[in-house]
C-alpha positions in Angstrom: 7.1 14.7 10.5 7.3 14.4 14.3 8.7 10.9 14.6 11.0 10.5 11.6 13.7 12.2 9.4 13.1 13.4 5.8 15.3 10.7 4.2 14.7 7.9 1.8 17.1 5.7 -0.2 17.1 6.6 -3.9 14.7 3.8 -5.0 12.2 4.7 -2.3 12.5 8.4 -3.1 11.8 7.7 -6.8 8.8 5.5 -5.9 7.4 8.3 -3.7 7.8 10.9 -6.5 6.1 8.5 -9.0 3.2 8.0 -6.6 2.8 11.8 -6.2 2.9 12.4 -9.9 0.5 9.5 -10.7 -1.9 10.7 -8.0 -1.9 14.2 -9.5 -2.3 12.9 -13.0 -5.2 10.6 -11.8 -7.0 13.5 -10.2 -6.6 15.6 -13.4 -7.8 12.8 -15.7 -10.9 12.4 -13.5 -11.7 16.1 -13.6 -10.9 16.6 -9.9 -9.1 19.6 -8.4 -5.5 19.2 -7.4 -4.5 17.9 -4.0 -1.2 17.0 -2.5 -0.5 13.9 -0.4 0.5 14.1 3.3 3.5 12.1 4.4 3.2 11.0 8.0 6.5 9.1 8.4 9.8 8.4 6.6 13.0 7.2 8.1 13.1 6.6 11.8 16.1 6.8 14.2 16.4 4.6 17.3 15.4 7.7 19.3 12.3 8.2 17.1 11.3 4.6 17.6 11.8 4.8 21.4 9.4 7.8 21.6 6.9 6.3 19.1 6.5 2.9 20.8 5.1 4.6 23.8 2.1 5.9 21.8 1.8 3.7 18.7 1.0 0.0 19.1 2.1 -0.6 15.5 5.6 0.8 16.1 8.4 -1.7 16.1 12.1 -1.7 16.9 12.7 -3.8 13.8 10.7 -1.5 11.5 11.4 -1.1 7.8 11.3 2.7 8.5 14.8 2.2 10.0 16.3 1.6 6.6 15.1 4.5 4.5 13.0 2.1 2.3 9.6 2.8 3.8 7.2 5.8 4.1 3.7 6.4 5.2 1.1 8.4 3.3 -2.1 9.5 5.0 -5.3 8.3 3.5 -7.4 10.7 5.6 -5.6 14.0 5.2 -4.9 15.7 1.8 -3.7 19.3 1.0 -6.1 21.2 -1.2 -4.0 23.3 -3.6 -6.6 25.6 -5.0 -8.9 27.1 -2.4 -11.3 28.3 -5.1 -12.3 24.8 -6.2 -14.9 22.5 -4.7 -13.9 20.3 -1.8 -13.5 16.6 -2.6 -14.5 14.1 0.1 -11.6 12.2 1.6 -13.0 8.8 0.7 -12.9 9.8 -3.0 -9.3 11.0 -2.6 -8.4 7.8 -0.7 -9.9 5.8 -3.6 -7.8 7.6 -6.2 -4.7 7.1 -4.0 -5.6 3.4 -3.6 -5.8 2.9 -7.3 -2.4 4.5 -7.8 -0.9 2.3 -5.1 -2.6 -0.8 -6.5 -1.0 -0.1 -9.9 2.4 0.4 -8.3 2.0 -2.9 -6.4 0.9 -4.7 -9.6 4.1 -3.4 -11.3 6.0 -5.0 -8.3 7.5 -1.7 -7.3 6.3 -1.8 -3.7 4.7 -3.6 -0.8 1.7 -1.9 0.8 -0.1 -2.3 4.1 -3.3 -0.5 4.7 -3.1 0.8 8.3 -6.3 1.7 10.0 -5.4 2.9 13.5 -2.9 5.4 12.0 -5.0 6.2 8.9 -2.1 5.7 6.5 -0.8 3.4 3.8 2.6 1.9 4.9 4.7 1.6 1.7 8.0 -0.2 1.3 10.0 -0.1 -2.0 10.8 -3.5 -3.6 
């Protein structure tokens, strides 16, 4: 995390943990090797935002990241947990993550924005 602090409000932290567990469970149920998700942003301070707006056109001074309710998960980078297993293409991992997030949104637990320029899902707890 280069432009945020590792903090979330309790409901957002629970949502993040549930996403991670569901992602892991989904990989296992599909017979895929274990991977971890990569968080790219959590809570941002005013100073973080000031630096970020110079390089990121999506950054906003009125961002949900300011309130500890929002986090970003990369859909391009994943951490392989077992080096002895076959590599899984990122698009397959993104698809599994997308299914997990779709289910969370259907349960009305979060709002999700698919960001393309930053290769992440922008997730806000409901």
